[in-house]
N, C-alpha and C positions, 0 to 999 in steps of 0.2 A: 205732397206726401214725402215724407223724409225717410230715407233708408238708413236703418241702424246699422253701423259698421261694428264688426267684431273688435273686441278690445285688442289693442297693440300687444303683441307678444314681446316680452323683453328679450333681446337677443343677448347670447352670451359674448362677453368681450373677446376680441380676436386674441389668438395665441400670444402675440406680443405683448398685449396689455396684460395678460395673466402673468406672463414671465416678469413684468416690471415689478411685481410685488415679491418675487422670490428671494432677491438679494438680502432683504432684511432678515431672512431666516438662514441664509447660507453662511454667513460669517460666524454666528454662534455655533452652528453645526461643525463648522470647520475647527473652530476653537476647541470643542469637546474631542474631535477625532485627532487632533494634532499630537497629543501625547502618545497615542498608540502608534501613529506614523512615525514619530521621533524615534520610539523604541525600536521598531522594526528597522529603521534606517540604520540605527547604531549597532544592532545585534545581528541583522541579516544582510542588508544591502551593502554597507560599507565593507564588512568582511569579504563578501562575494566579489566586489570590485577589486579589493586588494589581491584575492586569489586570482582573479583574471590577470592582473598585472604580473603576479609571480609566475604564471603559466608561460608568460613571454620572456622569462629571464632564466639565467643559469645561477642557481642559489643553493648552497650547501648548508645554510643555517648560520655561517659565520661571515663576517664582513658585510658587504653591500652587494645586492643582486646585480648581476651583469646582463645586459639585454641580449637575448638570443632569438628574438623574433618568434617564428612559429616552428622552430626546430624541435621543441618539445612534443609538440602535436605530431610531427612527422615521425619522431622516435617512438611515440605511443602507438600509432597505428601500424608500425612495422615491427612491434615487439611481439613475439610468439605468446608471451605471458598474458599480455593484454588481450589478445585474440581469445585465449582460453578463458579468461576472466569474463570477457563479454558473453561467451557461450554459456558459462555457469550462471551468469545473471539471468540469461534468457531462461535457463532451466529453473531457476528460483520464480521467476515471473509466472511461468505456466503452472508450476507445481503449487504455488501459493494460491493461485486463482481456483485451481481444481480441488485441492485437499481441504484447506481450512474454509473456503467459502462454501464449497459443495458440501463438506462434512457439517458445517454449522446449519446450513439451510435444511439438510436431511434430518438432523437430530431435533432442530426446533419445530420442524413440521410433524414428526412422528410423536413428539410427547406434548404437543400444544394442548390436545384435547383430553389428555389423560388426568385422572385424579392424582393430586399431589405431584403435578409435573415439576414443581420447583426441585423436588428431591432427585429427579432423573437428570436435571441440568446441573445440578451442583458439582458431580464429578468432573464435568467438562470445564467448569469455571475455576477450579482450584489450580490447575497448571498456570493459568493466566496470571495468578498472583505471584508467581516465581519470576525471577529475573532470568534473562537469556543466558547468563553464565551458569546458574543453577540447573537450567535445563540441559545445557551441555554437558555438565558433570554427570547428571543422572543417565543420559543416553550414552555417554562414554562407558559407564559400568555395564550397559546392556550391550552395545555394539562393538566394543573393543575385542581384539583377538583373544579367545579364551574367556570372554565375558558371558553374561547370562543367555544371551540369544545363542551363542556358539554351544554352550552346554545344554540348552534345550534341543537344539539341532542334533547333538550327539546322542542324547537320550532317545531321539526319534529314529536313530539309525543313519543319520546324514553325517558321514564320517568327515567330509571335507566341505563345510560351508563356505560361502563367499567371505572374502575380507572386507566387511562392510565399510570400514574407514579407511582403507588403504587403496583399493582399486578405483579407478576413475572411469566413468562418471558415477559409479555406484556409491562413493563416498558422498557425492553431492545429493544424490537421491535420498540417502539415509538421513542426511541432515535436514532436508526438506521435510521428511516425516517427523523428525524430532521438533523442528520448528511448528509444524502443523499441529502437533500434540498440544502445544502451548496456545496457539492462536485460535483454535476451533472454539474454545469456550466463549471469548468475546463475541464471535460471530453468531453462536447460538443466542446469546443474550440480545444482540441487535435485531436478529430475525424475529425473535420472540416479541420484542416491541413492536415490529412491523406487523406480526400476525395478530397482536392484541388491538392494533389500531384499525384493523379491517372491519367495516360495518358488517353486521351478521345478517341483515335482510337480504342482500344479493345472495349470499351462500345458502341461505334457507329456501329462497326461490328456486335456486339451481337444484338443490336436493329434491324439492317438489317436482321438478321437471325430469327427475331421474339421474341427474349428474351424481358421480361418486368416484372416489379413488383418484386415479391418475388424470381422468378427465376434469374432475372438479379442480385439482391442482393446476393443470395446465391452462384451463379455460378461465378460471376465476381467481384463484389464490394468487398464482404467479404474476399475472398483470398487475395486481393491486400492491404487490410487493416491490414493484419497480422503484419507488423513491428510496426505500431503505437499501435495496440491492445496489443502487447507484452509490450510496455512501460506503457500503462494505467493501465493494470491489475496488473503488477509489483508494480507500485506505490500505487495502491489501496490496495494491499495485504499488503504491509508493513504498510501503514497508519492504516489499521484495526487492526493489531496486537498490536499496541501501542497507540490506542485511549485513550484519557484521558480527554481533556478540555470540551467537551460537556457533558460527563458523570458526571464530578465533578460539572459542572455549574447547571445541571437539578436535579440530585438525590443524588449527593455525594456518589454514590454506594449503597444507601439504597433503601428501608427500610431493615434494617437487613442484609446489605451487600449483598443483593439478586441481585443487578445490577451491581456489581463490575466486572471489567476485570481484567486481569493480571497487567496492568500498574497502575491501581488504587489500587489493593491489594498491590503491591510493595511499592507504596507511603504511604499507610496506616500503614504497618507494619514497615517501616523505620522512618517516621517523626511523626507519631501520637502514635504508640505503642512503639517507641524507640527501636525496635529490628532490628538493622542495619544488623546483620548476616542473619536473615531470609529475609529481603528486598533484601539484595544482592544475596542471593540464587534464589529468583524469578526473579531478574534482570538478572542473567545469564542465567536461563532457558528461559526466554523471548527473550534474544538476540540470543541464539542458534536456538530457534524455528524460529525467524525471518530470520536469516541469512540462515538456512537450507531450509526454504520454498522458499526464493527468489532464492537461488542457483539452487534448483530442478527445479523450474518453468523456469527460463532463460536457463538452460541447455537443458531442454526438447524442448523449443521453438527454440533454436538456432540449435539444431540437426534436428529438423522437417524442419527448413529453409534450412539446408544444403542438405537434402535428396531431396527436391524440385529442 
């Protein structure tokens, strides 16, 4: 009597055998990617490396740079203007994450289920079409001494309103509001896309179970908005660290450099004070802070998403 053996199961090739077939696809892929890498190297990496070199020199824009070691970084960290700029940049980071992101999420959530919701979102999108300089000019008209806001305060019986663009740190907070007025529209649009991508079945099941209002948003809507929230917060974080145009249009960092951020301090030291070494040192520091903050945030968000 012969015992029938089960048919042999073909085993998958070992990992090394599978990897042996990959090189034939790698070189065409690298060939297609190489133009983009070359463009990034020419426009981003090489200028950054040259900026790193300038940060180690004493250079006023004329002649040849003179090697100065890390003296520019030492001067940067001991400068009171740099410390104040760093604090203002921190204000911008917190304010930009709270106002434009929070405001965009609030507006998008409130008008999402309304009829003709596009018309409710339109007034928030119009400021985003303006340039930062145009936004600054509009808000100068509102916030300057004797401007529209001061006249409104006088009409309401407030005889001595604050000096919105003169007193520090009130001038920084005022410019954060002006920038938020411009940025909230694009966040409304992004969060609306996220809300439209949420499947309706889980939300309807939650409503059947009695969930509504804040509970529905906290337990259902907000967790499913995590991917788009990661994008919005990441973009806002990077934009706040390099904020320049609105500040320069409204106060030019004044009075007395009290409303400068790191980006404006870098510009002033480089192109007004002609200290390119110090300006390059600030640029390197700002780049490292921006890249580190973005990488830490994205890594944490991606790790949390994998755990879920």
